[in-house]
C-alpha positions as CSV (number, residue, x, y, z in Angstrom):
1,M,69.1,115.7,129.6
2,F,65.5,117.0,129.8
3,S,65.2,116.5,133.6
4,F,68.5,118.3,134.2
5,R,67.6,121.3,132.1
6,V,63.9,121.6,133.1
7,A,63.4,120.2,136.6
8,A,65.1,122.9,138.6
9,P,63.7,125.9,136.7
10,L,60.2,124.4,136.8
11,T,60.4,123.8,140.5
12,A,61.5,127.4,141.1
13,V,58.6,128.8,139.0
14,L,56.0,126.7,140.9
15,C,57.4,127.9,144.2
16,L,57.2,131.5,143.2
17,I,53.6,131.0,142.0
18,A,52.6,129.3,145.3
19,L,54.2,132.0,147.4
20,S,52.4,134.7,145.5
21,L,49.1,132.9,146.0
22,I,49.8,132.6,149.7
23,A,50.6,136.2,150.1
24,T,47.3,137.3,148.4
25,S,45.0,134.7,150.0
26,G,42.9,135.4,153.1
27,V,43.9,132.5,155.2
28,G,45.2,132.9,158.7
29,Q,48.8,133.4,159.7
30,Q,49.3,129.9,161.1
31,A,47.9,128.4,157.9
32,Q,50.3,130.5,155.9
33,Q,53.3,129.3,157.9
34,N,52.2,125.7,157.5
35,M,51.8,126.1,153.8
36,L,55.2,127.9,153.6
37,W,57.0,125.0,155.4
38,S,55.3,122.5,153.1
39,L,56.5,124.4,150.1
40,L,60.1,124.6,151.5
41,G,59.9,120.8,152.0
42,I,58.7,120.3,148.5
43,N,61.4,122.6,147.2
44,L,64.1,120.6,149.2
45,V,62.8,117.3,147.8
46,A,62.8,118.8,144.3
47,A,66.4,120.1,144.7
48,V,67.6,116.7,145.9
49,T,65.8,115.1,143.0
50,T,67.3,117.6,140.5
51,V,70.8,117.0,141.7
52,F,70.3,113.2,141.5
53,L,68.9,113.4,138.0
54,A,71.7,115.8,137.0
55,R,74.3,113.4,138.3
56,M,72.7,110.5,136.4
57,T,72.7,112.6,133.2
58,I,76.4,113.7,133.7
59,N,77.4,110.0,134.3
60,R,75.6,109.0,131.1
61,W,77.4,111.8,129.2
62,A,80.7,110.7,130.6
63,E,80.2,107.1,129.6
64,S,79.0,108.1,126.1
65,L,82.0,110.5,125.8
66,R,84.4,107.8,126.9
67,D,83.0,105.2,124.5
68,Y,82.9,107.7,121.6
69,I,86.5,108.8,122.2
70,I,87.7,105.2,122.4
71,T,85.6,103.6,119.7
72,G,84.0,106.3,117.7
73,K,80.6,104.7,118.4
74,N,77.6,105.0,120.7
75,A,77.2,108.8,120.3
76,K,73.4,108.7,120.6
77,N,73.4,110.3,124.1
78,L,75.7,113.1,123.2
79,P,74.5,116.5,121.9
80,K,75.6,117.5,118.4
81,E,78.0,120.2,119.7
82,A,79.8,117.6,121.9
83,I,80.3,115.2,119.0
84,G,82.4,117.7,117.1
85,V,84.6,118.3,120.1
86,T,85.0,114.7,120.9
87,R,85.9,113.9,117.3
88,E,88.7,116.5,117.5
89,I,89.8,114.9,120.8
90,R,90.0,111.5,119.2
91,H,92.0,112.9,116.3
92,R,94.5,114.6,118.7
93,L,94.8,111.4,120.8
94,R,95.7,109.4,117.6
95,Q,98.3,112.0,116.7
96,L,99.8,111.8,120.1
97,E,99.9,108.0,120.0
98,R,101.6,108.1,116.6
99,E,104.2,110.6,118.0
100,R,104.7,108.3,121.0
101,Q,105.3,105.4,118.8
102,R,107.8,107.4,116.7
103,L,109.6,108.5,119.8
104,C,109.8,104.9,120.9
105,L,111.2,103.9,117.6
106,S,113.8,106.7,117.3
107,G,116.9,107.7,119.1
108,P,120.5,106.8,119.5
109,M,119.6,103.2,120.6
110,W,118.6,102.4,117.0
111,S,121.7,101.1,115.4
112,S,122.4,98.3,112.9
113,E,122.6,95.8,115.8
114,A,119.3,97.0,117.3
115,L,117.6,96.8,113.9
116,F,118.9,93.3,113.3
117,R,117.6,92.1,116.7
118,F,114.2,93.7,116.0
119,V,113.9,91.9,112.7
120,R,114.9,88.6,114.2
121,E,112.6,88.9,117.2
122,H,109.5,90.5,115.8
123,L,109.0,89.9,112.1
124,P,107.5,86.8,110.5
125,S,110.5,86.3,108.3
126,E,114.2,87.0,108.6
127,Q,114.7,87.3,104.8
128,I,114.5,90.8,103.5
129,I,114.4,91.2,99.7
130,S,115.1,94.8,98.6
131,I,114.4,96.0,95.1
132,S,115.6,99.1,93.4
133,Y,116.8,100.2,90.0
134,R,120.1,101.6,91.2
135,Q,122.5,99.0,92.6
136,P,124.6,99.7,95.7
137,Y,127.9,98.7,94.1
138,A,129.1,99.0,90.5
139,H,132.1,97.4,89.0
140,K,134.4,98.7,86.3
141,K,137.5,97.6,84.6
142,A,140.8,98.9,85.9
143,P,143.7,100.0,83.7
144,D,145.6,96.9,84.7
145,G,142.8,94.7,83.4
146,G,141.4,93.9,86.9
147,L,138.1,95.0,88.4
148,T,137.5,98.0,90.8
149,W,134.2,98.9,92.4
150,M,132.4,102.1,93.5
151,T,129.2,103.2,95.1
152,P,126.9,105.1,92.6
153,A,125.7,108.5,93.6
154,S,122.2,107.9,95.0
155,G,120.2,109.1,98.0
156,L,118.3,105.8,97.9
157,V,121.5,103.8,98.1
158,T,122.6,106.0,101.0
159,A,119.5,105.1,102.9
160,I,118.8,101.5,102.1
161,E,122.4,100.1,102.1
162,P,122.9,100.4,105.9
163,I,119.7,98.5,106.5
164,M,120.8,95.6,104.2
165,K,124.2,95.6,105.9
166,A,122.5,95.3,109.2
167,C,119.9,92.7,108.3
168,G,121.4,90.7,105.4
169,G,119.1,89.3,102.7
170,T,119.1,90.0,99.0
171,W,119.2,93.3,97.1
172,I,117.9,93.0,93.5
173,A,119.0,95.8,91.1
174,V,119.9,96.5,87.5
175,A,123.5,95.9,86.4
176,M,125.3,98.8,84.7
177,S,128.2,97.3,82.7
178,E,129.9,94.2,81.4
179,A,132.3,94.5,84.3
180,D,129.3,93.9,86.6
181,R,128.8,90.6,84.9
182,L,132.4,89.6,85.3
183,A,132.2,90.3,89.1
184,A,129.1,88.2,89.6
185,D,128.5,84.4,89.5
186,Q,126.6,82.6,86.7
187,N,123.3,83.7,88.3
188,G,124.3,87.3,88.3
189,A,124.8,87.3,92.1
190,L,127.7,88.2,94.4
191,M,128.2,89.0,98.1
192,V,128.7,92.7,99.0
193,P,130.2,95.0,100.2
194,P,133.2,93.7,98.2
195,D,135.6,94.5,101.1
196,K,133.3,93.1,103.9
197,P,130.4,91.0,102.6
198,T,127.2,91.0,104.6
199,Y,124.4,90.5,102.1
200,R,123.7,89.2,98.6
201,L,123.4,91.5,95.5
202,K,121.4,90.0,92.6
203,R,121.9,91.8,89.3
204,L,119.6,91.8,86.4
205,W,120.7,92.9,82.9
206,L,118.5,95.0,80.7
207,S,118.8,95.3,77.0
208,E,119.3,98.7,75.4
209,E,115.6,98.5,74.3
210,E,114.5,97.7,77.8
211,T,116.6,100.5,79.3
212,A,115.2,103.0,76.8
213,G,111.6,102.0,77.3
214,F,111.5,101.1,81.0
215,Y,114.0,103.5,82.6
216,A,114.6,106.4,80.3
217,G,111.1,106.2,78.7
218,F,108.2,105.5,81.1
219,A,110.0,106.0,84.4
220,N,112.0,109.1,83.7
221,E,110.3,110.8,80.8
222,G,106.8,109.9,82.1
223,L,106.5,109.3,85.9
224,W,109.4,111.5,87.0
225,P,108.2,114.8,85.5
226,L,104.6,113.9,86.3
227,A,105.5,113.4,90.0
228,T,107.8,116.4,90.4
229,M,105.7,118.8,88.3
230,A,108.9,120.7,87.4
231,Y,107.6,122.3,84.2
232,V,108.8,119.5,81.9
233,K,106.0,117.8,79.9
234,P,105.7,114.1,80.6
235,R,105.9,111.8,77.6
236,F,103.7,108.7,77.6
237,R,104.3,106.1,74.9
238,A,102.5,102.8,74.6
239,S,105.7,101.0,73.8
240,D,107.4,102.4,77.0
241,W,104.4,101.2,79.0
242,K,104.7,97.8,77.6
243,T,108.4,97.6,78.4
244,Y,107.7,98.9,81.9
245,Q,105.3,96.1,82.5
246,E,107.7,93.5,81.1
247,V,110.6,94.7,83.3
248,N,108.4,94.7,86.4
249,Q,107.5,91.1,85.6
250,R,111.2,90.2,85.3
251,F,111.8,91.6,88.8
252,A,108.8,89.8,90.1
253,D,110.2,86.5,88.7
254,A,113.6,87.3,90.4
255,I,111.9,88.0,93.8
256,V,110.0,84.7,93.6
257,A,113.2,82.9,92.7
258,E,115.1,84.5,95.6
259,A,112.4,83.9,98.2
260,K,113.3,81.1,100.7
261,S,109.7,80.9,101.9
262,D,106.2,82.0,100.9
263,A,106.4,84.9,103.3
264,P,109.5,87.0,102.8
265,I,109.7,90.7,103.6
266,V,109.7,92.4,100.2
267,F,111.0,96.0,100.4
268,I,110.3,97.8,97.0
269,Q,111.9,101.1,96.3
270,D,110.5,103.9,94.1
271,Y,108.6,104.7,91.0
272,H,110.4,102.3,88.7
273,F,108.4,99.4,90.2
274,A,104.8,100.5,90.7
275,L,103.4,97.3,89.4
276,L,105.5,95.0,91.6
277,P,103.3,94.7,94.7
278,K,100.4,93.2,92.7
279,L,102.8,90.9,90.7
280,V,104.4,89.6,93.9
281,R,101.1,89.3,95.9
282,E,99.7,87.0,93.1
283,R,102.6,84.6,93.5
284,L,103.6,85.1,97.2
285,P,100.3,85.8,98.9
286,N,101.8,85.7,102.4
287,A,104.7,88.0,101.7
288,L,105.0,91.2,103.7
289,I,105.2,93.8,101.0
290,I,106.5,97.4,101.7
291,F,106.6,100.0,98.9
292,F,108.4,103.2,99.5
293,W,107.9,106.0,97.0
294,H,111.0,108.3,97.2
295,I,109.7,111.2,95.2
296,P,106.6,113.5,95.4
297,W,103.2,112.1,94.4
298,P,101.1,114.4,92.1
299,N,97.7,115.7,92.9
300,A,94.6,113.9,91.5
301,E,94.1,116.3,88.6
302,A,97.8,116.0,87.5
303,F,97.8,112.2,87.9
304,G,94.7,112.0,85.8
305,I,96.7,112.7,82.6
306,L,98.5,109.4,83.0
307,P,96.9,107.0,80.5
308,W,97.5,104.0,82.8
309,R,96.6,105.6,86.1
310,E,94.2,102.8,87.2
311,E,96.8,100.1,86.4
312,I,99.5,102.0,88.5
313,L,97.1,102.4,91.5
314,R,96.0,98.8,91.3
315,G,99.6,97.7,91.0
316,L,100.5,99.5,94.2
317,L,97.5,98.8,96.5
318,P,98.4,95.1,97.2
319,A,101.3,96.4,99.2
320,D,100.8,96.2,103.0
321,I,102.5,99.6,103.5
322,I,102.8,102.4,101.0
323,G,105.3,105.0,102.4
324,F,106.1,108.6,101.4
325,H,108.4,111.1,103.0
326,T,105.8,113.5,104.3
327,Q,102.0,113.7,104.8
328,A,101.3,115.8,101.7
329,P,102.1,113.1,99.1
330,C,100.1,110.6,101.3
331,N,97.1,112.9,101.0
332,N,97.6,113.3,97.2
333,F,97.8,109.5,96.9
334,L,94.6,109.0,98.8
335,D,92.9,111.6,96.6
336,C,94.1,109.8,93.5
337,V,92.7,106.5,94.7
338,D,89.4,108.2,95.6
339,T,89.2,109.9,92.2
340,H,90.3,107.2,89.8
341,I,89.3,103.8,91.2
342,E,86.7,102.1,93.4
343,A,88.1,101.6,96.9
344,L,87.2,102.1,100.5
345,I,89.3,104.9,101.9
346,D,89.7,105.5,105.7
347,R,91.2,109.0,105.8
348,E,91.0,108.9,109.6
349,H,93.5,106.1,109.7
350,N,95.2,106.7,106.3
351,S,94.3,103.3,104.9
352,V,92.8,101.9,101.7
353,R,90.8,98.7,101.2
354,H,90.7,97.6,97.5
355,G,89.1,94.2,97.0
356,N,91.0,91.8,99.3
357,D,93.9,94.1,99.7
358,F,94.4,96.4,102.6
359,S,97.1,99.1,102.6
360,M,98.4,101.5,105.2
361,V,99.5,104.8,103.6
362,R,102.0,106.5,105.9
363,P,104.6,109.3,106.0
364,Y,108.1,108.0,107.0
365,P,110.8,110.8,106.7
366,I,113.8,108.9,105.5
367,S,117.2,109.5,107.0
368,I,120.9,108.4,106.9
369,A,123.1,106.2,109.0
370,W,125.1,108.5,111.3
371,P,128.6,108.3,109.7
372,D,131.7,107.0,111.4
373,L,134.1,109.6,110.0
374,E,137.1,107.8,111.4
375,A,136.1,104.5,109.7
376,L,135.6,106.5,106.4
377,S,139.2,107.8,106.9
378,V,137.9,111.4,106.6
379,P,140.5,113.9,107.8
380,D,139.8,116.6,110.4
381,I,138.1,119.8,109.1
382,P,141.3,121.9,108.6
383,A,142.9,119.1,106.6
384,C,139.7,118.6,104.5
385,R,139.6,122.3,103.8
386,K,143.2,122.4,102.8
387,E,142.7,119.5,100.4
388,V,139.7,121.1,98.7
389,T,141.1,124.6,98.4
390,E,144.5,123.4,97.1
391,S,142.9,121.0,94.6
392,L,140.6,123.7,93.2
393,G,143.0,126.7,93.5
394,I,140.8,128.5,96.0
395,A,142.4,131.0,98.4
396,P,142.7,129.4,101.9
397,D,140.7,132.3,103.5
398,A,137.9,132.3,100.9
399,K,134.4,131.3,101.9
400,I,132.9,128.3,100.1
401,I,129.3,127.8,99.1
402,L,128.7,124.2,98.3
403,G,126.1,122.3,96.3
404,V,126.0,118.5,95.8
405,E,123.5,116.5,93.7
406,R,122.7,114.7,90.5
407,L,122.6,116.9,87.3
408,D,118.8,117.0,87.1
409,Y,116.4,119.7,86.0
410,V,114.4,119.4,89.3
411,K,117.5,120.2,91.5
412,G,117.4,123.9,90.7
413,I,121.1,124.2,89.8
414,P,120.8,126.9,87.2
415,E,118.5,128.9,89.5
416,R,120.9,128.8,92.4
417,L,123.9,129.7,90.2
418,R,122.0,132.7,88.8
419,S,121.2,133.7,92.4
420,F,124.9,133.6,93.1
421,G,125.5,135.9,90.2
422,I,122.9,138.3,91.6
423,F,124.6,138.1,94.9
424,L,128.0,139.1,93.4
425,E,126.3,142.0,91.5
426,K,124.6,143.3,94.7
427,N,127.6,142.8,97.0
428,P,130.8,143.8,95.1
429,L,132.8,143.6,98.3
430,W,132.4,139.8,98.4
431,R,134.0,139.4,94.9
432,G,137.2,137.5,95.3
433,K,136.2,136.4,98.9
434,V,133.7,133.6,98.1
435,C,133.5,130.7,95.7
436,F,130.7,128.5,94.6
437,V,131.6,124.8,94.3
438,Q,128.9,122.8,92.5
439,I,129.2,119.0,92.4
440,A,126.8,117.7,89.7
441,S,127.0,114.0,89.1
442,P,126.0,113.2,85.5
443,S,122.6,111.6,85.2
444,R,120.2,110.4,82.5
445,S,122.1,112.3,79.8
446,S,120.3,110.4,77.0
447,I,117.0,112.1,77.9
448,P,116.6,115.5,76.1
449,A,115.4,117.4,79.1
450,Y,118.5,116.4,81.1
451,A,120.8,117.3,78.2
452,D,119.1,120.7,78.1
453,A,119.6,121.1,81.9
454,D,123.3,120.2,81.5
455,K,123.7,122.8,78.7
456,E,121.9,125.5,80.8
457,V,124.1,124.9,83.8
458,E,127.2,125.1,81.6
459,E,126.0,128.4,80.1
460,V,125.2,130.0,83.4
461,V,128.6,129.0,84.9
462,A,130.4,130.4,81.8
463,E,128.5,133.6,81.9
464,I,129.1,134.4,85.5
465,N,132.8,133.3,85.4
466,K,133.4,135.4,82.3
467,K,131.8,138.5,83.9
468,Y,133.6,138.3,87.3
469,Q,136.6,136.0,87.0
470,T,140.1,137.5,87.7
471,S,143.6,136.0,87.3
472,R,143.5,135.0,91.0
473,W,139.8,134.2,91.5
474,K,137.2,132.0,89.8
475,P,133.6,132.5,91.1
476,I,132.2,129.1,90.2
477,H,133.8,125.6,90.2
478,L,131.6,123.1,88.4
479,L,132.6,119.5,89.1
480,K,130.6,117.1,86.8
481,Q,131.7,113.7,88.2
482,N,130.9,111.1,90.7
483,Y,132.6,111.0,94.1
484,A,132.9,108.3,96.7
485,A,131.5,108.8,100.2
486,R,134.9,109.8,101.7
487,E,135.5,112.4,99.0
488,L,132.0,113.9,99.5
489,Y,132.5,114.2,103.2
490,R,135.7,116.0,102.5
491,F,133.7,118.6,100.6
492,Y,131.0,118.7,103.3
493,R,133.5,119.5,106.0
494,S,135.1,122.3,103.8
495,G,132.0,124.3,103.0
496,D,130.9,127.4,104.9
497,V,127.4,127.3,103.3
498,F,125.5,124.3,101.9
499,I,122.5,124.9,99.6
500,V,119.8,122.4,98.5
501,S,117.5,124.4,96.2
502,S,115.4,121.7,94.5
503,L,112.3,122.9,92.7
504,S,110.4,119.8,93.7
505,D,111.9,116.7,95.2
506,G,111.9,114.0,97.8
507,M,113.9,114.1,101.1
508,N,117.2,115.3,99.7
509,L,119.5,113.4,102.0
510,V,122.6,115.4,101.0
511,A,121.3,118.0,103.5
512,K,121.5,115.4,106.3
513,E,124.9,114.2,105.2
514,F,126.2,117.8,105.4
515,I,124.9,118.1,108.9
516,S,126.3,114.8,110.0
517,A,129.8,115.8,108.6
518,R,129.9,119.0,110.7
519,D,131.2,117.8,114.0
520,D,132.6,121.4,114.5
521,D,128.9,122.6,114.8
522,R,129.6,125.1,112.1
523,G,128.3,125.9,108.7
524,S,125.0,127.4,107.4
525,L,122.3,125.3,105.6
526,I,120.0,126.8,102.9
527,L,117.0,124.6,102.1
528,S,114.3,124.8,99.4
529,E,110.8,124.8,100.9
530,F,110.0,122.1,98.4
531,T,112.4,119.5,99.8
532,G,111.3,116.9,102.3
533,S,114.2,117.9,104.6
534,S,112.7,121.4,105.1
535,R,109.9,119.8,107.2
536,E,112.4,118.5,109.7
537,L,115.4,120.8,109.5
538,V,113.5,123.9,110.5
539,E,116.7,125.6,111.8
540,A,118.0,125.9,108.2
541,I,117.4,129.0,106.1
542,I,114.2,128.1,104.2
543,V,113.8,129.7,100.7
544,N,111.7,129.6,97.6
545,P,114.2,128.6,94.9
546,H,112.2,130.3,92.2
547,D,112.8,133.7,93.9
548,E,116.4,134.2,92.7
549,E,116.7,137.6,94.4
550,K,115.6,136.2,97.7
551,V,118.1,133.3,97.4
552,A,120.8,135.9,96.7
553,D,119.9,137.7,99.9
554,C,120.0,134.4,101.8
555,F,123.6,133.8,100.6
556,L,124.6,137.1,102.3
557,R,122.7,136.1,105.4
558,A,124.3,132.7,105.6
559,L,127.8,134.0,104.9
560,T,127.5,136.7,107.6
561,M,125.8,134.5,110.3
562,S,127.5,134.7,113.6
563,D,129.5,131.8,115.0
564,E,127.1,131.6,117.9
565,E,124.0,131.4,115.7
566,Q,125.6,128.8,113.4
567,T,126.5,126.6,116.4
568,A,123.0,126.9,117.9
569,R,121.3,125.9,114.6
570,M,123.7,123.2,113.7
571,K,123.7,121.5,117.2
572,S,119.9,121.3,117.0
573,M,119.9,119.8,113.5
574,R,122.6,117.4,114.3
575,E,120.8,116.1,117.3
576,R,117.6,115.6,115.3
577,V,119.3,113.8,112.4
578,K,121.3,111.6,114.8
579,M,118.2,110.6,116.7
580,N,116.0,110.0,113.7
581,N,118.5,107.9,111.8
582,V,117.9,105.5,109.0
583,F,117.7,102.5,111.4
584,A,114.9,104.3,113.3
585,W,113.2,104.9,109.9
586,A,113.4,101.2,109.0
587,A,112.2,100.2,112.5
588,Q,109.1,102.4,112.2
589,I,108.2,100.9,108.8
590,L,108.9,97.3,109.8
591,G,107.1,97.9,113.1
592,D,103.9,99.0,111.3
593,A,104.4,96.1,108.9
594,K,104.5,93.7,111.8
595,Q,101.2,95.1,113.2
596,L,99.6,94.5,109.8
597,H,100.9,91.0,109.6
598,D,99.6,90.2,113.1
599,R,96.2,91.6,112.2
600,R,96.1,89.6,108.9
601,Q,96.9,86.4,110.8
602,L,94.2,87.1,113.4
603,N,91.6,87.8,110.7
604,E,92.6,84.5,108.9
605,L,92.2,82.7,112.3
606,L,88.8,84.2,112.9
607,E,87.6,83.3,109.4
608,K,88.9,79.7,109.8
609,T,87.2,79.4,113.2
610,G,83.9,80.7,111.6
611,R,84.2,78.1,108.8
612,D,84.9,75.3,111.3
613,E,81.9,76.3,113.4
614,K,79.6,76.3,110.3
615,R,80.8,72.8,109.3
616,A,80.3,71.6,112.8
617,A,76.8,72.9,112.9
């Protein structure tokens, strides 16, 4: 460094001084020429030496730069300004590598068969045990005394069930009725799907007190409003927390009972089971534990109001992988760990070491299995539209705005309906020409905040219908019931505009289901900026659901969008959803889990080798 910067200027200065002395001295002309040639020779030697030193310095820089980019170490030969640049280069290289890995694990080649082969060939266990509160199939008694079954409305079920169908294993969930008991064996288990069994469903029954404390209480009056921050005050009761612990322990017991070895793949779903990773790790230390949190994660300040915040974090961190939909909740989670417990956090690699536990914290945008509409027996789009319009008494040429979700206060249903009222007020020419069809599956009605949301939706619908309804036209059709997949796709294929206006939520897979249903490349999608889907489906019309006037304007924009623009937007979104399907999502998570498993085995081997060497010495 010093030689490169100083040698050349110093040589030049010395030459200039020498030439000046020669010019002013009294020596003869021949002597001056000899001295001049000597100086030129010295200058040539100095130049060659300077180039040689500069090359050596640059080589050392290059080696240090290479080492620092690859390892992050050996930066002593680099200037401070270079360290900042190389740190950014390393960060960009890691991002590119992650994107490369995601591209390798996405695409049409990821199907149920490809995922099955991946599990068989690359993972330490073929047994996958999935855990969720919601079960994939529910039974009920038929009028003739027999049993019928249905798939409960749940985005989680939509995402996880195709994986279980592909890979087999066991799904442990909560039973919902006495009919569920009649359909199961003496251990509460049965093979599903009922019409084509491919995996085992293990049902657990909760008492009324357990359901009230665990599910309605701590999970949905406590964690749910805390995570979504949707202006409903969380309720934290010591009795609910106690029941939450007890039910998590019951599920841990069921996992251990179902495990065929000490190293199954345990795939835990959502905020109902935040204590399970620790409980499972204590009894199955070699299990590959994956926890996916399907809803937002609050910031550290909001999370701090939870009385049992440390217990929740310590319950989660024994998981090998803790997954979220996007990077923002990952950052919030790391902030919470950093604020509330003692742990080593590597933000550069999104990982946490807590005691002997090491967790990767990663964003995995969840998706759906690309539907086989023919297998679902879904009619073509004209037939679907005819069925829907005739069943609801809608004019065949009327435009349909569609919403589909659970009746939940975070979904923004009253806000969107009020926006539709504003739209009708501002655009009188559209009255009688457009209808709003809102499917709102009943949910958690025993919780006061949900009962209040239900009442508000009813009041908004009644107010708008009373103001604008005519003998031939009803502005809003509110359908408060559950629909099977085939029926939902019938609605998806009938709508002209689909809106998801959640105030704070997870991925909102109904947006991807709508896109997958539109094989005509038509339809407009309006998405809340607070949904996970808005990070991927950028071609949608993105809105702030709290700005009801703006949403009203977006209704007009969506209804008047040209066919060409609809097609361009829809084709792009369909290609993205088809490529990044749920099997690619599962492969990405399981691929990361495999890397962690391999690293754990290597560390154990190195530790064993070290112990053996010490004993030998």
